[in-house]
N, C-alpha and C positions, 0 to 999 in steps of 0.2 A: 393532509393528512401525514403524520408523522410513524417509518417506521422504528421501534426498539431491539437494538440486538442488545442483551445482557452474556457477563463474561461465558456462561455455561453456555451456551448459543454459540458465542464464537467457537471456543473451541472443538464444537463441535461443526461448525463452519470448515476451519481450516481444516481440519482431519480431512472432511467431506473432500475438501478445493486438492489437497492433496493426492488422494486416492484418486479425483479425476487426473491430474496429472499423472502419475504413474500410471495408470490404464492407459492412458493414449501413447507411451512409452518415452514421454520426455525426460530426461535427465540435464538437469540444469546444471552445468561445471560452476554458473552463480549464480545469487540471486539478489537482485539489486531492488534496495528498499526505498519508497517514497517517503520521505521522511513527512510530515509525524505519524499520520494514522497507518502508514504502509509499514512501520517498523513491528510492530505487532504484527500482521500478517508474515511477513519476511521472516521474523523469527520462529513461527509455529511450524508455517514449512520449511523450514530450516531443519526442522529436527524433524519432522514426519517424513521429508524424503532424504535425510541423511544427508544433507548439503553444506558442509561447514565453509563455503568459501562465500560470505555476504558482506554487500557492500551497501551503503548508501549515500543517497542523493541529497540536499533540502532543496525545495521550492516553493517557494510563497505564491499562490493562487490567492484562496481563500482568505478573506479579511475580516469577516463576521457570517451571519446565518444568511447563506444568499448572497454574502454579498463580494465581490471580486476584485483583483486588480484587472487592467484591460488584459493580458495575457500571463501566463505563468513565467517565472523566472528564477533560473539556479541560483543557488547563493552557494558563498565560498566556503568551505574547502569541493570545489565540481570534482568530480572523480578524473582520474588520467585515464582514457579514452584506450588508450594503449593496454592497459590493464587486461582492458575484455577482450582484445586480439585474440580470437578465432575461439571463442568461449563460446558454446550455447549457454545463454541470461535469460533470468527469468523476471521479470519486473514484478515486483509485489506493489500494490496498495489496498487501503481498505473500502475505495471506493472511484467507479469510473463515472462520473458525474459529468461534467460538460463534453471532458477526455483531453482538453487541453494539456494538461501535466502530463498524463501519460502519453500523449503523442510527443509534447516536447521530449522526452526521458528517453522512448522509442526512437524516434529521430537521430538524437545524442548518438546512441548505441548502434542503431543500423548500419554506419559504415564502417566499424570494426569487428564486429562480430559475426559468427561462425552461424549464429540463428538466434532470434528473440523473441519471448512468446509474452505476453502477459496473464497475472492472475489477480482476482480481484474477488474480495466478498459482495459487495454489490456492484450493481453495473442498471444505466440509467437508460431507458431509449434513446437519448438524445446526447446520448455518446457521441466524439468523434471518433472513436478508438472502440473497434469490437473485438471486446480479450477472448483469445482462445480459450479459459478456464475462469468461468464466473457461479460463485455458487447459487446468487437469489437476482432477480431483473426487478428494482422496482422504481416506482417514480415519487418516491413520498421521501420525504427529508429524511434523513437515520438517525438516529440518536445513540453514537457510540458511546459502550460506558468509560473509555478512557478519556471523553471529552464533552459529559453531560455536565459536572460540576466543576465548580468554578475552584481554580488555581488555590491549594492551600497557601496559607499565612502564615507566619510565627504567632503563635498563640502567646497570653500572659503568658508567666509562667507560675503563677499564684492558681493558674485553671489544672494547669498540669502533676500541681503538688496535693493537690484534693483528693 
């Protein structure tokens, strides 16, 4: 089965996730986004939690629907962990599927930060990581609004003039 998330529901999900974080009393010094899907979540959380310190880490793991590399890999430029020193970090991603990506980023931060927690829209039961903040648990494949359409390509100029 597939779970479909539209932009309107995504907006509500991020707001509810932010409220859970605020209600828990966690005030991150910075939000670390796992690109690409985590960028949307991190941006929404940053506004909702009034956190202006955003960082991005590029991690490659999924190569297609249900296909992955053997292990996730951080891509350049890798953040300088010293920038996180003594900070309370919130890692944001769209989904904790296998949990391997989140674990990689969590472990990268762990030795340098005061505290690290994770927030995701979806978490699957087989994830290696149990995130502190989860909007919804599912084991379905998720169709996110930003990844269901094919990439755009340049259109013929005649189409634009019509």
